[in-house]
Every structure is written in C-alpha cells, then in structure tokens.
All heavy atoms as atom14 arrays in JSON, in Angstrom:
{
  "sequence": "MLSGTKDGNIFYERRLFGKDDVIRTVWIEYPAALKSKYDPLVGSIAKTLRGP",
  "atom14_mask": [
    [1, 1, 1, 1, 1, 1, 1, 1, 0, 0, 0, 0, 0, 0],
    [1, 1, 1, 1, 1, 1, 1, 1, 0, 0, 0, 0, 0, 0],
    [1, 1, 1, 1, 1, 1, 0, 0, 0, 0, 0, 0, 0, 0],
    [1, 1, 1, 1, 0, 0, 0, 0, 0, 0, 0, 0, 0, 0],
    [1, 1, 1, 1, 1, 1, 1, 0, 0, 0, 0, 0, 0, 0],
    [1, 1, 1, 1, 1, 1, 1, 1, 1, 0, 0, 0, 0, 0],
    [1, 1, 1, 1, 1, 1, 1, 1, 0, 0, 0, 0, 0, 0],
    [1, 1, 1, 1, 0, 0, 0, 0, 0, 0, 0, 0, 0, 0],
    [1, 1, 1, 1, 1, 1, 1, 1, 0, 0, 0, 0, 0, 0],
    [1, 1, 1, 1, 1, 1, 1, 1, 0, 0, 0, 0, 0, 0],
    [1, 1, 1, 1, 1, 1, 1, 1, 1, 1, 1, 0, 0, 0],
    [1, 1, 1, 1, 1, 1, 1, 1, 1, 1, 1, 1, 0, 0],
    [1, 1, 1, 1, 1, 1, 1, 1, 1, 0, 0, 0, 0, 0],
    [1, 1, 1, 1, 1, 1, 1, 1, 1, 1, 1, 0, 0, 0],
    [1, 1, 1, 1, 1, 1, 1, 1, 1, 1, 1, 0, 0, 0],
    [1, 1, 1, 1, 1, 1, 1, 1, 0, 0, 0, 0, 0, 0],
    [1, 1, 1, 1, 1, 1, 1, 1, 1, 1, 1, 0, 0, 0],
    [1, 1, 1, 1, 0, 0, 0, 0, 0, 0, 0, 0, 0, 0],
    [1, 1, 1, 1, 1, 1, 1, 1, 1, 0, 0, 0, 0, 0],
    [1, 1, 1, 1, 1, 1, 1, 1, 0, 0, 0, 0, 0, 0],
    [1, 1, 1, 1, 1, 1, 1, 1, 0, 0, 0, 0, 0, 0],
    [1, 1, 1, 1, 1, 1, 1, 0, 0, 0, 0, 0, 0, 0],
    [1, 1, 1, 1, 1, 1, 1, 1, 0, 0, 0, 0, 0, 0],
    [1, 1, 1, 1, 1, 1, 1, 1, 1, 1, 1, 0, 0, 0],
    [1, 1, 1, 1, 1, 1, 1, 0, 0, 0, 0, 0, 0, 0],
    [1, 1, 1, 1, 1, 1, 1, 0, 0, 0, 0, 0, 0, 0],
    [1, 1, 1, 1, 1, 1, 1, 1, 1, 1, 1, 1, 1, 1],
    [1, 1, 1, 1, 1, 1, 1, 1, 0, 0, 0, 0, 0, 0],
    [1, 1, 1, 1, 1, 1, 1, 1, 1, 0, 0, 0, 0, 0],
    [1, 1, 1, 1, 1, 1, 1, 1, 1, 1, 1, 1, 0, 0],
    [1, 1, 1, 1, 1, 1, 1, 0, 0, 0, 0, 0, 0, 0],
    [1, 1, 1, 1, 1, 0, 0, 0, 0, 0, 0, 0, 0, 0],
    [1, 1, 1, 1, 1, 0, 0, 0, 0, 0, 0, 0, 0, 0],
    [1, 1, 1, 1, 1, 1, 1, 1, 0, 0, 0, 0, 0, 0],
    [1, 1, 1, 1, 1, 1, 1, 1, 1, 0, 0, 0, 0, 0],
    [1, 1, 1, 1, 1, 1, 0, 0, 0, 0, 0, 0, 0, 0],
    [1, 1, 1, 1, 1, 1, 1, 1, 1, 0, 0, 0, 0, 0],
    [1, 1, 1, 1, 1, 1, 1, 1, 1, 1, 1, 1, 0, 0],
    [1, 1, 1, 1, 1, 1, 1, 1, 0, 0, 0, 0, 0, 0],
    [1, 1, 1, 1, 1, 1, 1, 0, 0, 0, 0, 0, 0, 0],
    [1, 1, 1, 1, 1, 1, 1, 1, 0, 0, 0, 0, 0, 0],
    [1, 1, 1, 1, 1, 1, 1, 0, 0, 0, 0, 0, 0, 0],
    [1, 1, 1, 1, 0, 0, 0, 0, 0, 0, 0, 0, 0, 0],
    [1, 1, 1, 1, 1, 1, 0, 0, 0, 0, 0, 0, 0, 0],
    [1, 1, 1, 1, 1, 1, 1, 1, 0, 0, 0, 0, 0, 0],
    [1, 1, 1, 1, 1, 0, 0, 0, 0, 0, 0, 0, 0, 0],
    [1, 1, 1, 1, 1, 1, 1, 1, 1, 0, 0, 0, 0, 0],
    [1, 1, 1, 1, 1, 1, 1, 0, 0, 0, 0, 0, 0, 0],
    [1, 1, 1, 1, 1, 1, 1, 1, 0, 0, 0, 0, 0, 0],
    [1, 1, 1, 1, 1, 1, 1, 1, 1, 1, 1, 0, 0, 0],
    [1, 1, 1, 1, 0, 0, 0, 0, 0, 0, 0, 0, 0, 0],
    [1, 1, 1, 1, 1, 1, 1, 0, 0, 0, 0, 0, 0, 0]
  ],
  "atom14_positions": [
    [[-6.85, -7.58, -36.46], [-7.12, -7.76, -35.05], [-8.53, -7.25, -34.72], [-8.86, -6.04, -35.13], [-5.92, -7.13, -34.27], [-6.07, -7.26, -32.78], [-4.76, -6.6, -31.91], [-5.04, -4.91, -31.9], [0.0, 0.0, 0.0], [0.0, 0.0, 0.0], [0.0, 0.0, 0.0], [0.0, 0.0, 0.0], [0.0, 0.0, 0.0], [0.0, 0.0, 0.0]],
    [[-9.17, -7.78, -33.87], [-10.49, -7.42, -33.39], [-10.63, -7.79, -31.88], [-10.29, -8.91, -31.55], [-11.58, -8.11, -34.15], [-13.02, -7.71, -33.78], [-13.34, -6.37, -34.11], [-14.1, -8.74, -34.52], [0.0, 0.0, 0.0], [0.0, 0.0, 0.0], [0.0, 0.0, 0.0], [0.0, 0.0, 0.0], [0.0, 0.0, 0.0], [0.0, 0.0, 0.0]],
    [[-11.02, -6.82, -31.14], [-11.25, -7.19, -29.64], [-12.34, -6.33, -29.2], [-12.7, -5.31, -29.78], [-9.98, -6.94, -28.81], [-9.64, -5.44, -28.95], [0.0, 0.0, 0.0], [0.0, 0.0, 0.0], [0.0, 0.0, 0.0], [0.0, 0.0, 0.0], [0.0, 0.0, 0.0], [0.0, 0.0, 0.0], [0.0, 0.0, 0.0], [0.0, 0.0, 0.0]],
    [[-13.05, -6.86, -28.1], [-14.17, -6.05, -27.5], [-14.88, -6.89, -26.45], [-14.19, -7.78, -25.97], [0.0, 0.0, 0.0], [0.0, 0.0, 0.0], [0.0, 0.0, 0.0], [0.0, 0.0, 0.0], [0.0, 0.0, 0.0], [0.0, 0.0, 0.0], [0.0, 0.0, 0.0], [0.0, 0.0, 0.0], [0.0, 0.0, 0.0], [0.0, 0.0, 0.0]],
    [[-15.98, -6.43, -26.06], [-16.74, -7.1, -25.06], [-18.14, -7.47, -25.56], [-18.68, -6.72, -26.41], [-16.86, -6.24, -23.75], [-17.53, -5.03, -24.12], [-15.6, -5.96, -23.16], [0.0, 0.0, 0.0], [0.0, 0.0, 0.0], [0.0, 0.0, 0.0], [0.0, 0.0, 0.0], [0.0, 0.0, 0.0], [0.0, 0.0, 0.0], [0.0, 0.0, 0.0]],
    [[-18.64, -8.62, -25.09], [-19.96, -8.99, -25.49], [-20.53, -9.91, -24.36], [-19.93, -10.93, -24.01], [-19.93, -9.76, -26.79], [-21.41, -10.13, -27.21], [-21.33, -10.75, -28.61], [-22.76, -11.16, -29.06], [-22.84, -11.94, -30.35], [0.0, 0.0, 0.0], [0.0, 0.0, 0.0], [0.0, 0.0, 0.0], [0.0, 0.0, 0.0], [0.0, 0.0, 0.0]],
    [[-21.69, -9.68, -23.93], [-22.36, -10.52, -22.87], [-21.45, -10.82, -21.77], [-21.43, -11.92, -21.23], [-22.77, -11.85, -23.5], [-23.74, -11.67, -24.68], [-24.66, -10.77, -24.67], [-23.75, -12.53, -25.7], [0.0, 0.0, 0.0], [0.0, 0.0, 0.0], [0.0, 0.0, 0.0], [0.0, 0.0, 0.0], [0.0, 0.0, 0.0], [0.0, 0.0, 0.0]],
    [[-20.77, -9.88, -21.23], [-19.92, -9.94, -20.04], [-18.63, -10.62, -20.22], [-17.94, -10.88, -19.29], [0.0, 0.0, 0.0], [0.0, 0.0, 0.0], [0.0, 0.0, 0.0], [0.0, 0.0, 0.0], [0.0, 0.0, 0.0], [0.0, 0.0, 0.0], [0.0, 0.0, 0.0], [0.0, 0.0, 0.0], [0.0, 0.0, 0.0], [0.0, 0.0, 0.0]],
    [[-18.28, -10.91, -21.53], [-16.99, -11.54, -21.85], [-16.11, -10.63, -22.67], [-16.59, -9.73, -23.35], [-17.24, -12.84, -22.67], [-17.87, -13.95, -21.77], [-17.57, -14.08, -20.6], [-18.74, -14.78, -22.38], [0.0, 0.0, 0.0], [0.0, 0.0, 0.0], [0.0, 0.0, 0.0], [0.0, 0.0, 0.0], [0.0, 0.0, 0.0], [0.0, 0.0, 0.0]],
    [[-14.86, -10.79, -22.56], [-13.92, -10.03, -23.36], [-13.52, -11.1, -24.51], [-13.27, -12.21, -24.29], [-12.72, -9.71, -22.62], [-13.16, -8.71, -21.52], [-11.63, -9.1, -23.51], [-12.02, -8.24, -20.57], [0.0, 0.0, 0.0], [0.0, 0.0, 0.0], [0.0, 0.0, 0.0], [0.0, 0.0, 0.0], [0.0, 0.0, 0.0], [0.0, 0.0, 0.0]],
    [[-13.43, -10.56, -25.76], [-12.94, -11.47, -26.87], [-11.77, -10.81, -27.57], [-11.64, -9.52, -27.7], [-14.18, -11.83, -27.91], [-14.66, -10.59, -28.5], [-14.08, -10.22, -29.69], [-15.71, -9.98, -28.04], [-14.63, -9.16, -30.37], [-16.35, -8.88, -28.75], [-15.69, -8.42, -29.9], [0.0, 0.0, 0.0], [0.0, 0.0, 0.0], [0.0, 0.0, 0.0]],
    [[-11.03, -11.5, -28.13], [-9.84, -11.16, -28.99], [-9.8, -12.07, -30.23], [-9.81, -13.29, -30.1], [-8.53, -11.18, -28.15], [-7.31, -10.78, -28.95], [-6.91, -9.47, -28.97], [-6.69, -11.79, -29.75], [-5.73, -9.13, -29.69], [-5.53, -11.44, -30.37], [-5.05, -10.16, -30.41], [-3.99, -9.8, -31.05], [0.0, 0.0, 0.0], [0.0, 0.0, 0.0]],
    [[-9.66, -11.41, -31.38], [-9.55, -12.26, -32.58], [-8.4, -11.75, -33.44], [-8.35, -10.61, -33.65], [-10.79, -12.38, -33.29], [-10.81, -13.09, -34.66], [-11.95, -13.13, -35.45], [-12.76, -12.24, -35.42], [-12.22, -14.02, -36.2], [0.0, 0.0, 0.0], [0.0, 0.0, 0.0], [0.0, 0.0, 0.0], [0.0, 0.0, 0.0], [0.0, 0.0, 0.0]],
    [[-7.59, -12.64, -34.04], [-6.6, -12.28, -34.94], [-6.56, -13.27, -36.03], [-6.65, -14.47, -35.74], [-5.15, -12.22, -34.25], [-4.05, -11.81, -35.29], [-2.75, -11.72, -34.64], [-1.78, -11.43, -35.67], [-0.72, -12.1, -35.91], [-0.36, -13.02, -35.08], [0.22, -11.83, -36.75], [0.0, 0.0, 0.0], [0.0, 0.0, 0.0], [0.0, 0.0, 0.0]],
    [[-6.67, -12.69, -37.23], [-6.55, -13.59, -38.48], [-5.39, -13.38, -39.38], [-4.96, -12.21, -39.5], [-7.79, -13.34, -39.35], [-9.1, -13.82, -38.64], [-10.3, -13.77, -39.52], [-11.4, -14.12, -38.84], [-12.72, -14.15, -39.32], [-12.78, -13.67, -40.62], [-13.72, -14.59, -38.6], [0.0, 0.0, 0.0], [0.0, 0.0, 0.0], [0.0, 0.0, 0.0]],
    [[-4.78, -14.38, -39.9], [-3.73, -14.28, -40.78], [-4.18, -14.9, -42.12], [-4.53, -16.01, -42.19], [-2.49, -15.02, -40.24], [-1.24, -14.99, -41.08], [-0.72, -13.64, -41.09], [-0.24, -15.87, -40.36], [0.0, 0.0, 0.0], [0.0, 0.0, 0.0], [0.0, 0.0, 0.0], [0.0, 0.0, 0.0], [0.0, 0.0, 0.0], [0.0, 0.0, 0.0]],
    [[-4.05, -14.24, -43.25], [-4.42, -14.62, -44.52], [-3.07, -14.97, -45.25], [-2.31, -14.23, -45.6], [-5.19, -13.56, -45.24], [-6.47, -13.07, -44.71], [-6.53, -12.16, -43.62], [-7.6, -13.81, -45.04], [-7.69, -11.79, -43.04], [-8.83, -13.37, -44.44], [-8.9, -12.43, -43.45], [0.0, 0.0, 0.0], [0.0, 0.0, 0.0], [0.0, 0.0, 0.0]],
    [[-2.92, -16.28, -45.37], [-1.64, -16.96, -45.93], [-1.59, -16.86, -47.36], [-2.62, -16.81, -48.0], [0.0, 0.0, 0.0], [0.0, 0.0, 0.0], [0.0, 0.0, 0.0], [0.0, 0.0, 0.0], [0.0, 0.0, 0.0], [0.0, 0.0, 0.0], [0.0, 0.0, 0.0], [0.0, 0.0, 0.0], [0.0, 0.0, 0.0], [0.0, 0.0, 0.0]],
    [[-0.39, -16.91, -47.83], [-0.22, -16.97, -49.4], [-0.63, -18.29, -49.84], [-0.86, -18.47, -51.05], [1.33, -16.86, -49.64], [1.91, -15.43, -49.22], [3.38, -15.46, -49.44], [3.94, -14.13, -49.03], [5.34, -14.08, -49.19], [0.0, 0.0, 0.0], [0.0, 0.0, 0.0], [0.0, 0.0, 0.0], [0.0, 0.0, 0.0], [0.0, 0.0, 0.0]],
    [[-0.86, -19.32, -49.07], [-1.45, -20.56, -49.38], [-2.98, -20.64, -49.43], [-3.47, -21.75, -49.44], [-0.85, -21.69, -48.54], [-1.15, -21.42, -47.02], [-1.75, -20.42, -46.71], [-0.79, -22.34, -46.25], [0.0, 0.0, 0.0], [0.0, 0.0, 0.0], [0.0, 0.0, 0.0], [0.0, 0.0, 0.0], [0.0, 0.0, 0.0], [0.0, 0.0, 0.0]],
    [[-3.62, -19.49, -49.36], [-5.04, -19.35, -49.46], [-5.69, -19.97, -48.13], [-6.88, -20.43, -48.21], [-5.71, -19.87, -50.66], [-5.31, -19.18, -51.85], [-5.1, -17.97, -51.8], [-5.17, -19.64, -53.06], [0.0, 0.0, 0.0], [0.0, 0.0, 0.0], [0.0, 0.0, 0.0], [0.0, 0.0, 0.0], [0.0, 0.0, 0.0], [0.0, 0.0, 0.0]],
    [[-4.97, -20.1, -47.02], [-5.45, -20.63, -45.77], [-5.59, -19.45, -44.76], [-4.69, -18.61, -44.67], [-4.56, -21.71, -45.24], [-5.04, -22.23, -43.78], [-4.58, -22.98, -46.18], [0.0, 0.0, 0.0], [0.0, 0.0, 0.0], [0.0, 0.0, 0.0], [0.0, 0.0, 0.0], [0.0, 0.0, 0.0], [0.0, 0.0, 0.0], [0.0, 0.0, 0.0]],
    [[-6.85, -19.32, -44.12], [-6.91, -18.32, -43.14], [-6.78, -18.98, -41.81], [-7.39, -19.88, -41.41], [-8.41, -17.7, -43.12], [-8.66, -17.08, -44.52], [-8.59, -16.69, -42.05], [-10.1, -16.73, -44.82], [0.0, 0.0, 0.0], [0.0, 0.0, 0.0], [0.0, 0.0, 0.0], [0.0, 0.0, 0.0], [0.0, 0.0, 0.0], [0.0, 0.0, 0.0]],
    [[-5.79, -18.51, -41.02], [-5.47, -18.93, -39.64], [-6.1, -17.93, -38.66], [-5.92, -16.71, -38.86], [-4.03, -19.04, -39.45], [-3.38, -20.15, -40.36], [-2.02, -20.01, -40.67], [-1.36, -21.09, -41.42], [-1.41, -21.16, -42.8], [-1.95, -20.09, -43.5], [-0.92, -22.22, -43.46], [0.0, 0.0, 0.0], [0.0, 0.0, 0.0], [0.0, 0.0, 0.0]],
    [[-6.71, -18.49, -37.7], [-7.48, -17.62, -36.7], [-7.05, -18.0, -35.27], [-7.01, -19.13, -34.91], [-8.95, -17.75, -36.97], [-9.29, -17.38, -38.27], [-9.7, -16.88, -35.85], [0.0, 0.0, 0.0], [0.0, 0.0, 0.0], [0.0, 0.0, 0.0], [0.0, 0.0, 0.0], [0.0, 0.0, 0.0], [0.0, 0.0, 0.0], [0.0, 0.0, 0.0]],
    [[-6.93, -16.93, -34.46], [-6.77, -17.14, -32.98], [-8.07, -16.5, -32.36], [-8.23, -15.28, -32.69], [-5.51, -16.55, -32.36], [-5.5, -16.61, -30.82], [-4.29, -17.22, -32.9], [0.0, 0.0, 0.0], [0.0, 0.0, 0.0], [0.0, 0.0, 0.0], [0.0, 0.0, 0.0], [0.0, 0.0, 0.0], [0.0, 0.0, 0.0], [0.0, 0.0, 0.0]],
    [[-8.75, -17.12, -31.6], [-9.98, -16.55, -30.95], [-9.93, -16.82, -29.43], [-9.77, -17.97, -29.14], [-11.28, -17.11, -31.59], [-12.44, -16.62, -30.76], [-13.1, -17.0, -29.7], [-13.22, -15.46, -31.06], [-14.15, -16.39, -29.26], [-14.34, -15.3, -30.08], [-13.16, -14.37, -32.02], [-15.16, -14.33, -30.08], [-14.1, -13.51, -32.1], [-15.1, -13.3, -31.06]],
    [[-9.86, -15.92, -28.75], [-9.75, -15.97, -27.24], [-10.94, -15.28, -26.61], [-11.16, -14.07, -26.92], [-8.35, -15.52, -26.67], [-7.26, -16.26, -27.34], [-8.32, -15.64, -25.2], [-5.86, -15.69, -27.08], [0.0, 0.0, 0.0], [0.0, 0.0, 0.0], [0.0, 0.0, 0.0], [0.0, 0.0, 0.0], [0.0, 0.0, 0.0], [0.0, 0.0, 0.0]],
    [[-11.69, -15.98, -25.79], [-12.81, -15.36, -24.97], [-12.77, -15.72, -23.55], [-12.44, -16.85, -23.21], [-14.1, -15.79, -25.66], [-15.31, -15.2, -25.16], [-16.51, -15.48, -25.9], [-16.46, -16.01, -26.99], [-17.58, -15.24, -25.38], [0.0, 0.0, 0.0], [0.0, 0.0, 0.0], [0.0, 0.0, 0.0], [0.0, 0.0, 0.0], [0.0, 0.0, 0.0]],
    [[-12.92, -14.79, -22.62], [-12.89, -15.05, -21.3], [-13.74, -14.09, -20.49], [-14.09, -12.96, -20.99], [-11.41, -14.92, -20.76], [-10.79, -13.66, -21.14], [-10.59, -12.66, -20.34], [-10.06, -13.64, -22.39], [-9.89, -11.54, -20.74], [-9.26, -12.58, -22.76], [-9.25, -11.47, -21.9], [-8.57, -10.37, -22.3], [0.0, 0.0, 0.0], [0.0, 0.0, 0.0]],
    [[-14.15, -14.39, -19.36], [-15.07, -13.52, -18.5], [-14.33, -12.33, -18.17], [-13.11, -12.16, -17.81], [-15.42, -14.29, -17.2], [-15.04, -15.73, -17.56], [-14.04, -15.66, -18.62], [0.0, 0.0, 0.0], [0.0, 0.0, 0.0], [0.0, 0.0, 0.0], [0.0, 0.0, 0.0], [0.0, 0.0, 0.0], [0.0, 0.0, 0.0], [0.0, 0.0, 0.0]],
    [[-14.99, -11.06, -18.24], [-14.36, -9.84, -17.87], [-13.9, -9.78, -16.51], [-12.91, -9.12, -16.27], [-15.52, -8.78, -18.11], [0.0, 0.0, 0.0], [0.0, 0.0, 0.0], [0.0, 0.0, 0.0], [0.0, 0.0, 0.0], [0.0, 0.0, 0.0], [0.0, 0.0, 0.0], [0.0, 0.0, 0.0], [0.0, 0.0, 0.0], [0.0, 0.0, 0.0]],
    [[-14.4, -10.59, -15.6], [-13.96, -10.65, -14.23], [-12.51, -11.13, -14.17], [-11.83, -10.99, -13.2], [-14.85, -11.45, -13.37], [0.0, 0.0, 0.0], [0.0, 0.0, 0.0], [0.0, 0.0, 0.0], [0.0, 0.0, 0.0], [0.0, 0.0, 0.0], [0.0, 0.0, 0.0], [0.0, 0.0, 0.0], [0.0, 0.0, 0.0], [0.0, 0.0, 0.0]],
    [[-11.99, -11.9, -15.27], [-10.66, -12.4, -15.21], [-9.69, -11.67, -16.07], [-8.67, -12.12, -16.51], [-10.74, -13.89, -15.63], [-11.52, -14.84, -14.77], [-11.63, -16.23, -15.36], [-10.99, -14.84, -13.45], [0.0, 0.0, 0.0], [0.0, 0.0, 0.0], [0.0, 0.0, 0.0], [0.0, 0.0, 0.0], [0.0, 0.0, 0.0], [0.0, 0.0, 0.0]],
    [[-10.04, -10.42, -16.39], [-9.27, -9.52, -17.27], [-7.92, -9.39, -16.84], [-6.92, -9.56, -17.73], [-9.92, -8.22, -17.35], [-9.17, -7.14, -18.23], [-9.98, -5.82, -18.36], [-9.29, -4.74, -18.97], [-8.63, -5.01, -20.2], [0.0, 0.0, 0.0], [0.0, 0.0, 0.0], [0.0, 0.0, 0.0], [0.0, 0.0, 0.0], [0.0, 0.0, 0.0]],
    [[-7.67, -9.13, -15.58], [-6.25, -8.93, -15.07], [-5.47, -10.13, -15.19], [-4.25, -10.09, -15.45], [-6.11, -8.42, -13.69], [-6.82, -9.33, -12.74], [0.0, 0.0, 0.0], [0.0, 0.0, 0.0], [0.0, 0.0, 0.0], [0.0, 0.0, 0.0], [0.0, 0.0, 0.0], [0.0, 0.0, 0.0], [0.0, 0.0, 0.0], [0.0, 0.0, 0.0]],
    [[-6.1, -11.35, -15.13], [-5.31, -12.6, -15.31], [-5.0, -12.92, -16.74], [-3.9, -13.45, -17.15], [-6.05, -13.74, -14.69], [-5.57, -15.08, -14.76], [-6.33, -16.12, -14.07], [-5.61, -17.47, -14.05], [-6.44, -18.51, -13.37], [0.0, 0.0, 0.0], [0.0, 0.0, 0.0], [0.0, 0.0, 0.0], [0.0, 0.0, 0.0], [0.0, 0.0, 0.0]],
    [[-5.93, -12.72, -17.6], [-5.82, -13.22, -19.11], [-5.28, -12.12, -19.99], [-4.51, -12.47, -20.91], [-7.15, -13.66, -19.5], [-7.46, -15.03, -19.09], [-8.45, -15.19, -17.98], [-6.84, -16.23, -19.52], [-8.7, -16.42, -17.51], [-7.17, -17.45, -18.95], [-8.13, -17.59, -17.99], [-8.35, -18.81, -17.37], [0.0, 0.0, 0.0], [0.0, 0.0, 0.0]],
    [[-5.48, -10.88, -19.74], [-4.94, -9.87, -20.61], [-3.51, -9.96, -20.93], [-3.08, -9.79, -22.11], [-5.27, -8.39, -20.21], [-6.58, -7.92, -20.65], [-7.42, -8.68, -21.34], [-6.93, -6.78, -20.31], [0.0, 0.0, 0.0], [0.0, 0.0, 0.0], [0.0, 0.0, 0.0], [0.0, 0.0, 0.0], [0.0, 0.0, 0.0], [0.0, 0.0, 0.0]],
    [[-2.63, -10.2, -19.98], [-1.19, -10.3, -20.24], [-0.83, -11.42, -21.11], [0.18, -11.41, -21.88], [-0.49, -10.52, -18.86], [-1.45, -9.95, -17.91], [-2.82, -10.21, -18.54], [0.0, 0.0, 0.0], [0.0, 0.0, 0.0], [0.0, 0.0, 0.0], [0.0, 0.0, 0.0], [0.0, 0.0, 0.0], [0.0, 0.0, 0.0], [0.0, 0.0, 0.0]],
    [[-1.7, -12.39, -21.25], [-1.41, -13.62, -21.97], [-1.81, -13.6, -23.37], [-1.24, -14.23, -24.31], [-2.15, -14.89, -21.36], [-1.72, -15.21, -19.87], [-2.66, -16.3, -19.32], [-0.28, -15.52, -19.75], [0.0, 0.0, 0.0], [0.0, 0.0, 0.0], [0.0, 0.0, 0.0], [0.0, 0.0, 0.0], [0.0, 0.0, 0.0], [0.0, 0.0, 0.0]],
    [[-2.95, -12.78, -23.69], [-3.53, -12.67, -25.03], [-2.57, -12.3, -26.08], [-2.49, -12.94, -27.17], [-4.74, -11.78, -24.96], [-5.24, -11.52, -26.27], [-5.83, -12.42, -24.07], [0.0, 0.0, 0.0], [0.0, 0.0, 0.0], [0.0, 0.0, 0.0], [0.0, 0.0, 0.0], [0.0, 0.0, 0.0], [0.0, 0.0, 0.0], [0.0, 0.0, 0.0]],
    [[-1.76, -11.21, -25.9], [-0.86, -10.78, -26.87], [0.18, -11.83, -27.21], [0.59, -12.06, -28.39], [0.0, 0.0, 0.0], [0.0, 0.0, 0.0], [0.0, 0.0, 0.0], [0.0, 0.0, 0.0], [0.0, 0.0, 0.0], [0.0, 0.0, 0.0], [0.0, 0.0, 0.0], [0.0, 0.0, 0.0], [0.0, 0.0, 0.0], [0.0, 0.0, 0.0]],
    [[0.76, -12.44, -26.03], [1.75, -13.54, -26.38], [1.19, -14.66, -27.1], [1.91, -15.14, -28.14], [2.33, -13.96, -25.03], [2.88, -13.07, -24.31], [0.0, 0.0, 0.0], [0.0, 0.0, 0.0], [0.0, 0.0, 0.0], [0.0, 0.0, 0.0], [0.0, 0.0, 0.0], [0.0, 0.0, 0.0], [0.0, 0.0, 0.0], [0.0, 0.0, 0.0]],
    [[-0.01, -14.99, -26.89], [-0.65, -16.17, -27.59], [-0.93, -15.78, -28.92], [-0.51, -16.5, -29.98], [-1.88, -16.63, -26.92], [-1.61, -17.24, -25.57], [-2.7, -17.63, -27.78], [-2.81, -17.42, -24.63], [0.0, 0.0, 0.0], [0.0, 0.0, 0.0], [0.0, 0.0, 0.0], [0.0, 0.0, 0.0], [0.0, 0.0, 0.0], [0.0, 0.0, 0.0]],
    [[-1.37, -14.58, -29.25], [-1.69, -14.24, -30.64], [-0.51, -14.04, -31.55], [-0.55, -14.31, -32.69], [-2.47, -12.94, -30.6], [0.0, 0.0, 0.0], [0.0, 0.0, 0.0], [0.0, 0.0, 0.0], [0.0, 0.0, 0.0], [0.0, 0.0, 0.0], [0.0, 0.0, 0.0], [0.0, 0.0, 0.0], [0.0, 0.0, 0.0], [0.0, 0.0, 0.0]],
    [[0.63, -13.59, -30.93], [1.86, -13.55, -31.66], [2.46, -14.82, -32.29], [3.25, -14.91, -33.13], [2.94, -12.85, -30.82], [2.63, -11.33, -30.69], [3.67, -10.64, -29.76], [3.34, -9.33, -29.53], [4.36, -8.67, -28.47], [0.0, 0.0, 0.0], [0.0, 0.0, 0.0], [0.0, 0.0, 0.0], [0.0, 0.0, 0.0], [0.0, 0.0, 0.0]],
    [[2.03, -15.96, -31.69], [2.47, -17.24, -32.03], [1.8, -17.71, -33.36], [2.28, -18.65, -34.03], [2.15, -18.36, -30.97], [0.68, -18.54, -30.89], [2.76, -18.04, -29.74], [0.0, 0.0, 0.0], [0.0, 0.0, 0.0], [0.0, 0.0, 0.0], [0.0, 0.0, 0.0], [0.0, 0.0, 0.0], [0.0, 0.0, 0.0], [0.0, 0.0, 0.0]],
    [[0.73, -16.9, -33.9], [0.09, -17.2, -35.13], [1.01, -16.97, -36.22], [1.45, -15.84, -36.46], [-1.18, -16.48, -35.33], [-2.11, -16.8, -36.41], [-2.57, -18.26, -36.26], [-3.28, -15.83, -36.47], [0.0, 0.0, 0.0], [0.0, 0.0, 0.0], [0.0, 0.0, 0.0], [0.0, 0.0, 0.0], [0.0, 0.0, 0.0], [0.0, 0.0, 0.0]],
    [[1.37, -17.91, -37.0], [2.33, -17.89, -38.14], [1.77, -18.54, -39.38], [0.99, -19.43, -39.27], [3.66, -18.39, -37.74], [4.36, -17.79, -36.59], [5.37, -16.71, -37.02], [6.31, -16.33, -35.89], [5.81, -15.32, -35.16], [4.89, -14.55, -35.42], [6.76, -14.92, -34.26], [0.0, 0.0, 0.0], [0.0, 0.0, 0.0], [0.0, 0.0, 0.0]],
    [[2.27, -18.18, -40.51], [1.83, -18.91, -41.68], [2.88, -18.66, -42.75], [3.89, -17.95, -42.56], [0.0, 0.0, 0.0], [0.0, 0.0, 0.0], [0.0, 0.0, 0.0], [0.0, 0.0, 0.0], [0.0, 0.0, 0.0], [0.0, 0.0, 0.0], [0.0, 0.0, 0.0], [0.0, 0.0, 0.0], [0.0, 0.0, 0.0], [0.0, 0.0, 0.0]],
    [[2.71, -19.28, -43.87], [3.7, -19.17, -44.99], [3.81, -17.84, -45.63], [2.79, -17.04, -45.51], [3.24, -20.2, -46.0], [1.88, -20.62, -45.62], [1.68, -20.12, -44.2], [0.0, 0.0, 0.0], [0.0, 0.0, 0.0], [0.0, 0.0, 0.0], [0.0, 0.0, 0.0], [0.0, 0.0, 0.0], [0.0, 0.0, 0.0], [0.0, 0.0, 0.0]]
  ]
}
C-alpha cells in the first residue's frame, strides 16, 4: 500500500501480486479539496482487490 500527496492531489495505490504471476493494482487519485468525501470510500474500494 502506498499513499500520499502530489501536485495538490491525494493518491492511494494498492498492489496484489498473485500466484498466477499477475499484478493487480488499484490506483485512486483525487483533489485534496475532496478529501472528506473520498477518504471513507478509498479503503472499501481497495479491499475489493482480490486474486488467486
């Protein structure tokens, strides 16, 4: 998991390295001004990332 800020945006990245040699990635980026709206959603979305 990686998260931070860059150029006035907040980003969040989660990678899953599967047993099938496939890398699955969730990347979410949004303006810092919308932090209170999007922060509660980011964790829920990232948890949906699944692999074999």
